[in-house]
C-alpha positions as CSV (number, residue, x, y, z in Angstrom):
1,X,129.5,136.5,96.6
2,X,126.3,135.2,98.1
3,X,122.8,135.8,96.8
4,X,121.8,138.7,99.2
5,X,125.0,140.5,98.3
6,X,124.4,140.0,94.6
7,X,120.9,141.4,95.0
8,X,122.4,144.4,96.7
9,X,124.9,145.0,93.8
10,X,122.0,144.5,91.4
11,X,120.0,147.2,93.1
12,X,122.9,149.6,92.4
13,X,122.9,148.6,88.8
14,X,119.1,149.1,88.6
15,X,119.6,152.7,89.8
16,X,121.3,153.6,86.5
17,X,118.3,152.1,84.5
18,X,115.9,154.0,86.8
19,X,117.7,157.4,86.2
20,X,117.8,156.8,82.5
21,X,114.1,156.0,82.3
22,X,113.1,158.9,84.4
23,X,115.2,161.7,82.8
24,X,115.9,160.7,79.1
25,X,113.3,162.6,77.1
26,X,112.7,159.9,74.4
27,X,112.7,156.9,76.7
28,X,109.5,155.0,75.8
29,X,107.1,155.1,78.7
30,X,109.9,156.4,80.8
31,X,108.0,157.3,83.9
32,X,106.2,154.0,84.0
33,X,109.4,152.1,83.5
34,X,111.1,154.1,86.2
35,X,108.2,153.3,88.6
36,X,108.5,149.5,87.8
37,X,112.3,149.5,88.2
38,X,112.0,151.4,91.5
39,X,109.4,148.9,92.8
40,X,111.6,146.0,91.8
41,X,114.7,147.6,93.4
42,X,112.7,148.3,96.6
43,X,111.6,144.7,96.8
44,X,115.2,143.5,96.5
45,X,116.0,145.8,99.4
46,X,113.6,144.0,101.6
47,X,114.3,140.5,100.2
48,X,118.1,140.6,100.4
49,X,117.9,141.6,104.1
50,X,115.4,138.9,104.9
51,X,117.4,136.3,103.0
52,X,120.6,137.2,104.7
53,X,119.0,136.9,108.2
54,X,117.0,133.7,107.6
55,X,119.7,131.9,105.7
56,X,122.5,133.0,108.0
57,X,124.3,134.7,105.2
58,X,125.0,138.1,106.9
59,X,128.4,139.4,106.0
60,X,130.4,142.5,106.7
61,X,130.3,143.3,103.0
62,X,126.5,143.2,103.0
63,X,126.2,145.2,106.2
64,X,128.3,148.0,104.7
65,X,127.0,147.8,101.1
66,X,123.2,147.3,101.7
67,X,122.6,150.7,103.3
68,X,124.9,152.4,100.7
69,X,122.8,150.8,97.9
70,X,119.6,152.1,99.5
71,X,121.1,155.6,99.7
72,X,122.3,155.6,96.1
73,X,118.8,154.6,94.9
74,X,116.8,157.0,97.1
75,X,119.2,160.0,96.6
76,X,119.2,159.4,92.8
77,X,115.4,159.6,92.9
78,X,115.3,162.9,94.9
79,X,118.0,164.5,92.8
80,X,116.1,163.5,89.6
81,X,112.9,165.0,91.1
82,X,114.7,168.4,91.3
83,X,115.2,168.2,87.5
84,X,111.5,167.6,86.9
85,X,109.0,170.4,86.8
86,X,105.5,171.1,88.2
87,X,102.7,172.8,86.4
88,X,104.2,176.2,86.9
89,X,107.7,175.2,85.7
90,X,109.1,175.0,89.2
91,X,111.2,172.0,90.5
92,X,108.9,169.2,91.5
93,X,111.1,168.7,94.7
94,X,112.9,171.8,96.0
95,X,116.7,171.6,95.8
96,X,117.1,172.2,99.6
97,X,115.0,169.2,100.4
98,X,117.1,166.9,98.2
99,X,120.3,168.5,99.7
100,X,119.2,167.7,103.3
101,X,118.4,164.1,102.3
102,X,121.6,163.6,100.4
103,X,123.8,165.3,103.1
104,X,122.4,163.2,105.9
105,X,123.1,160.0,103.9
106,X,126.7,161.2,103.1
107,X,127.3,162.0,106.8
108,X,126.0,158.7,108.0
109,X,128.0,156.8,105.4
110,X,131.1,158.8,106.5
111,X,130.5,157.8,110.1
112,X,130.2,154.1,109.1
113,X,133.6,154.4,107.3
114,X,135.2,155.9,110.4
115,X,133.7,153.1,112.5
116,X,134.9,150.5,110.1
117,X,138.5,151.9,110.4
118,X,138.2,151.2,114.1
119,X,136.9,147.7,113.6
120,X,133.3,148.5,114.3
121,X,130.4,147.7,111.9
122,X,127.5,150.0,112.5
123,X,124.3,148.2,111.6
124,X,121.2,150.1,110.3
125,X,119.0,151.1,113.2
126,X,115.2,150.8,113.3
127,X,114.6,154.5,112.9
128,X,116.9,154.5,109.9
129,X,115.0,151.6,108.4
130,X,111.7,153.5,108.9
131,X,113.3,156.6,107.2
132,X,114.3,154.5,104.2
133,X,110.9,152.9,104.0
134,X,109.2,156.3,104.1
135,X,111.5,157.7,101.4
136,X,110.7,154.7,99.2
137,X,107.0,155.0,99.7
138,X,107.1,158.8,98.9
139,X,109.2,158.2,95.8
140,X,106.7,155.5,94.6
141,X,103.8,157.9,95.1
142,X,105.6,160.7,93.2
143,X,106.5,158.2,90.4
144,X,102.8,157.1,90.2
145,X,101.8,160.8,89.9
146,X,104.4,161.5,87.2
147,X,103.4,158.4,85.2
148,X,99.7,159.3,85.6
149,X,100.3,162.9,84.5
150,X,102.6,162.2,81.5
151,X,101.6,158.7,80.3
152,X,98.3,157.6,81.8
153,X,96.1,160.5,80.6
154,X,95.6,162.4,83.9
155,X,97.2,165.6,82.6
156,X,94.7,168.1,84.0
157,X,95.1,171.4,85.8
158,X,93.3,170.0,88.9
159,X,95.3,166.7,89.0
160,X,98.6,168.7,88.5
161,X,97.8,171.0,91.4
162,X,96.8,168.2,93.7
163,X,99.8,166.1,92.7
164,X,102.4,168.9,93.2
165,X,100.9,169.9,96.6
166,X,100.9,166.3,97.8
167,X,104.5,165.8,96.6
168,X,105.7,168.9,98.5
169,X,104.1,167.9,101.8
170,X,105.1,164.2,101.5
171,X,108.8,165.2,100.8
172,X,108.7,167.7,103.7
173,X,107.6,165.0,106.1
174,X,110.3,162.7,104.7
175,X,112.9,165.5,105.3
176,X,111.9,165.8,108.9
177,X,112.1,162.1,109.5
178,X,115.5,162.0,107.6
179,X,116.9,164.7,109.9
180,X,115.5,163.0,113.0
181,X,117.0,159.6,112.1
182,X,120.3,161.2,111.3
183,X,120.5,163.1,114.6
184,X,119.6,159.9,116.4
185,X,122.2,157.9,114.6
186,X,125.0,160.4,115.4
187,X,123.8,160.8,119.0
188,X,124.0,157.1,119.7
189,X,127.4,156.9,118.1
190,X,128.7,160.3,119.4
191,X,131.8,158.7,121.0
192,X,133.0,157.8,117.5
193,X,132.3,161.3,116.3
194,X,134.1,163.0,119.2
195,X,137.0,160.5,119.4
196,X,139.4,162.7,117.4
197,X,137.7,166.0,117.9
C-alpha cells in the first residue's frame, strides 16, 4: 500500500478518535482535541490527493477509498452535532440537515459501486470537492465554537446565541451545496442510474 492510500486509511482511523473526543463526557479537553484531530484529518485529505497526483501514485483503490474516507469523517461530524445541544437544549444541528448530507453521500457511494461493477471508476468532480471543502470548513468553525464555549471560557449568553445562529445558517448553506453537488453528479452519470431502470 502506497503512502497516499495509507494516509487515507489513517483518516478513517482518526474518525474514531474524533468521535470519542467529541462525545465522551469525561474526555480531557475533548472539544479542543476533536478540533485538532479534525484539522489533521482534513490536511491528510488534501495531502494524500496532492501526493498521489504529483508522485504518480494514483490507484483504483485510492480513487474509491479517498472519497469514502471523506464521507465517513464529515458524516460522523454532522451526526455528532445532532447529539450536541445549543443554549436552549435543542440539537446543535437539526437531524434533517444531517440526514440530507448523509443520504447524499450514501447515494453517491452507491452509484460509485454500481459503476465499479461495470468497470468504470467515477472520479470526484470539482463541485463535489467544493462541497467537501465547504463541509470541512463549516465543521471546523462549529468545533471552534464548541471548544470556545466549553473549554476556552466563552460560555456567555451572547456568545451562545451568536454561535448557534451562525451554526444553523452555515450548515443550511452546506446542505444546499450538498444537494446541488449530488444532483449534478447523478445527472452527469444518469446513464448508469437508468441502465437497469
